[in-house]
N, C-alpha and C positions, 0 to 999 in steps of 0.2 A: 589106511584108506585101504576099499575092498580092491580085492584085482578083478581083473578085468579082461575081458578076451579081446583080440584084435580086434579093429576096426575094418571091418571089412569091406565096405563100400569105398571107403578111402583107398585100399591095399590092389583092392580091382583097378581101381582108378589110376593109381600108380602103376602098374605090371600093362596095364591096354596104353598109358603112353609111353612108356619105356620102348613099345615095342613100333614107337613111330618117330621116335628121337633118343639120345643116350643125358640129354641135360632136363631135367624138368625144375621150372621155379615152383615152389610150393610157399603161400603165402597164406596171409590169415590174422587173425589181431593176437596180442599177445596171452600164452596163456592158454589158446584155443588147441593146444595137444599137437603140435610140429613138433616138437623133440621129441615126445612119447614116441609118435609114429613112427619116424622115422628111425627111432632106437630099435623100434620092435621089428623092422623088415630084419630077417633071416641072412647071415651072411655079411651084414652091412660095415663098412666101414666107416668111424663116425669121427668128424670134426668139429669142436665147437672153438668158431672164431673170438669168442668172447676171450678166450685165454691166449695171454700175449706169447707162449710158447708155440700154440699153435698157428699164430698169424705169423710165424717168423719161415715157418714152411712155404708162406706163399709167394718168398721174395724170392723163391726161383720154379715157378708157377710147370714150367717143363719137366723139370727134375722130380718134383710133386709128383704128377700124372703118371710119368713113365715108370715110379717103384706101383703104381696102382692099376696097371694096365690089366683090363679084362675085367675088374672088380666093381663091387658096388659101394657106391662114395657118398654120403652125406655131409655137404659144407652149410653146417648151421649158422646163423647170423652174421650172413655171409658179409654184409654192406659193415662189419667192421673190418675187411680189409680198407687196405689204401686205394686200389682200382679192382673191386670185385667183376665191372663187366669186361676186363682184361683176360680174368683168372678163366670164367666161363669161355668166352669164345676161345680162349687156348686150345679148352677140354673140346670144344666143339668141333674146331678144325683140327686137330691133332692127334685125338686119343677117343673117337669115334666109337670104339668099343667098349670104355668106362661108361659104366652107365652111372650118373650124377645127379642131385637133388640138391638144389641147394633153398635154402630159407632166409626168408623177411617177415616183415611185416604188414609193408607194402605192396604195391603192383611193383613189377621191376621199372627205372626210369621214370618213376617218380620224384623221388627223391633227389637231390644235389650232386650225394655219390655213385651215381650211376652215368656213363658217360657215353654209353651204348647198351639199347635197347635187346641186342640182341634177335632181332625179328628174323625170322628162320631159320635161327640155330636150339631153340627150346620150345617147349609146352608147358603152358600156365596151368596151375592143379592151385583153385580158391578153397582153402579147407576152414568149412562154415561151423559155428556152434553146433554142437550135438543133432542129430539127426534122429528122425526114426528109426532108423535102424543102427543107428549109434546104440540108442535105447535098449533097442533088443539086446544087442552085443552088452551091454554092459546089465542083462536082466532086471531092467528098472524100466516100467514101461507104462510108470501112472505120468501121466499129462499134467495134471495140477503140481507137481514136483517139480516137472521140467522146466514149466511156463516161469512159475516163482523166483527157484532158483538161475535160471538161467542156463544157458550150453556149455560152458565153462568148465572144462572135466574136473576142476579142483571143485566149484563154487559145487558143484551138481551133488559130489560127492561127499562134500563137508558135512556132519554128523549133525552139524544146527547151521543156522540161516547165518551165512558167513560176513554181515554186516562192514566190518571193518575193510575185509579184503575189497571194497567194490571202489572205497576211497582212496587204498594202495594201490591197485591196479591204475586207478585214474593217475596217481602221482607220476605213477614208472613208465604210463604212456607217454607224457609228456617229457620224462627227462630223457627216456631211450628212443622214441620214436620221433617225439614232435620237435624238439628244442635243437635235437643232434641232425636229422635230419632235413628238416624243412627251414629250420633257424628262423623260426615264430619266438618273438622276444615277448609279448604279453601273457603273460600265465594265466593271470587271472582273470583277463576278456576271456581268453581262450575256452580254458574251466569254466567258465560263466555258460560260455555259448553252448558246449556240451549237455551239460545239466538242462539247460532251456529245452535243448533238442529231445533230448531223453523224454522230457515231461511232456513234450506236445507229440511224439512221436505217432506216424500212422495219419497225419493230418496234412493240411496242402500249405507250405513253404512261403511266408511273408518276410525278406526280408527287414522290413521297416520294424518288427515286433522284436528284432531279435540284435537291432544296434544300439538302441538307446539305455537297455539296462544292461549292455555289455562293454558299454560307452567305447562304439566302435563306430566305423560309417560303412556303408550299405558296401562297398567295394570291398572291404575288411572282410565286413560276412562272408563274400562271394568266397572270397580265399580259404576263408577259413573249410566254408564245405567243400570246396575243391580238396584239399587236405582230408577233411573227415570221409572222403567218399576213396580217397586213394589209399588209404591204413582199412578201408572196408568199416569202419566205422559208423557210418551214415549208406542207407543207400538211397538213390534216389531214382524216383518214380517219374517220369515224365506223362502228360498226359497224350494217349492216344486219340489221335483224330485228324481228318480231311480236310482243316479249315473250313467246316462249316460253320457258319453264325451261331448255332445253336449250341456249340461245343465251346469246354475249356481248352484253351489250346498252348498256355504258356505254362501256369502255375505249375509245379511240381510237386510231388508229395513225397517227406521225406521219412523214411523210418530208422529205426536203432536199429545195432548190429544184434540184440540182445535182448532177451524177453528179463531175464533175470538183473539188468542193466534198470530197464524202468521201471520193475517192481521196486527197485530199491530208492530211487530219486520219484518217484510219486507216492512214497511210504506206504505202502503196499505191502505189510508185514503178514498179512493175512488176505489169501483171495474171495472177493465176493463173488456172485453169480453174474454182475453185471460188469466184474473184471477180464471174463474171460473170452470174451468174443473179440475184443481188441487184439490179447496177447496170441489168440490162437490165430488172427490174421499173421500176428508177424511172426508164428511158426510156420504157417504154412507157406511163406513167402521165402525162408530160411531152406527149406523143403526142395523148393522150386529150383532157388537156385543151386543148394547142393549138387545135387543129380543131374541139374542141365548143364553146369557149369556155363551159364547163359545169362547175361547181365541186360538183353534187351527183354525186361518185363516194363509194361505200362498200366498207368490206371486209365481211366473213363469216365468222365464226368460232363453233362450239359449245364446249360444256365438255369433251367427247372430245379437244379438240385439233386438228379437222378446219378445214380453213379454205382460203377463196378467195380469192386477189389481190384482186379489182376484181369490187364489183357495179354496174352500173349501173345508173339506176333511170329509165325514159323518163315522160314525162305522161301519156301513156297506152302501155298495154299492160305485161306481164310482166316482171320484172325479169333484166337479161341478165348473165349470169355469162364473167366475163374469167380463165382464167389465165394465166402469164406463164414461159414455159420458153425456158432460150437454146438449148437442145437440144432439138428437138420428140421423138427418141426417150428422154427422161427424164422423157416424161409419167407420171404415175397418177393413174388417174380418181376415187380415192378421196373425195377433198373435193367434187367435184363432184358425186358420186353420194349423198353426205350432204345436197348443201345442196338437190337434187330433191327427195330424201323429205320437206325441209317446203316445199318451193317448187316445183312440179311442172311448172308453167308457164315458159316464157320460152325462149329460145337460152343456146347455150354455147359457148364458144370458147376456143381454147386461140393462143397468139401465140407464135411462134417468130421466131428468126432465122434459121434455116436452110430456111424454108419458101419457095422460090422460085410452088409450083404450091399453091395451096389443095384442099383435102379434108376428108374425112368419116369418124367414125369412130362404130360402136355401141356402148357400154358398160352392160349389164345393164339395157337400156330406155331409156338417154336419148342423144340425138342428140349428137357435139359436132364440130365445124367447128374444123379446125389453118388458120388463116391467120398470111401474112404482114405487115408494116405497111402494104403497099397494102389488104391488107383489111382491116386494122385502122381506116382514114381512114374508108374508105365507109361504116363502121359506123356511126363518131361524127362524122362529120360532115355 
């Protein structure tokens, strides 16, 4: 494996959060690089709760933290402890000078192991698959490679397409995250659901299309989807609307967490030009989430079939409309025009891979700004 630099985007976010709190909950999918990132922090004291001897340290949390006062500490795989939320609560209340990162695959409080979500005592940091800044840190910015291999560092850095690793990852996800933390029993049905979701990623979700092939009820489909959302495997985008009769108001769109898994389950061993658009759309969403750490991303669609890829909703100000195009020459303004007939205020962007210098164009009374990834990062950060 080639030597890589520090993942500068994530180091910066960790330092910013430690200025606000002494406890960071770092979560992200399996093999997204949580352990590597944590162990790269200078002066860190690292504890892996996968090890029985390490778990014994936490039989007396006060004694454990007393010996680490004022230090930087990582508690990796903290859900392996009997009462992880109690450990973090003690650290937050009695050892505020000790900087702590606790890691897990899901958001804190979504599994049965956590009895307290530590509201007000910690800050969350969501580690996404590799971003544009990560590619620069890895000295490897060939986007077609990132889109096909995906953004899990071991998969991305593999010398050849790591086909067996995708199924191995899914098996580990089941055994170490799902079965243990969420008590789901029907492995075949659950994994079938994931495979179908990845194959249809980026489309509007209809539960009835999953129930029969997975041999489960619509209620179980809904429960499975909630688990995948909690573990960051699926991103659920709800439609942006103001309950106008012409708008889609309830059907969500579902995006798989990583482009490599989409390519694997769709059988895309070589990318065609027609494949790049949907994969680029997924990568742009990944970039929005990573830089903003905000899950309030929507899409918009009306009943005439006009659709805008992403709608951002700032706490103050008008909705921001974002379209994605692998090649900016392929942009058609009709969807943004239709959206702005309903919502006249707000900025409009087209994010394309082939744009080196941002520029603007006017279409029937609306201004559209064409930007590359650096421009997108400035908007959402």
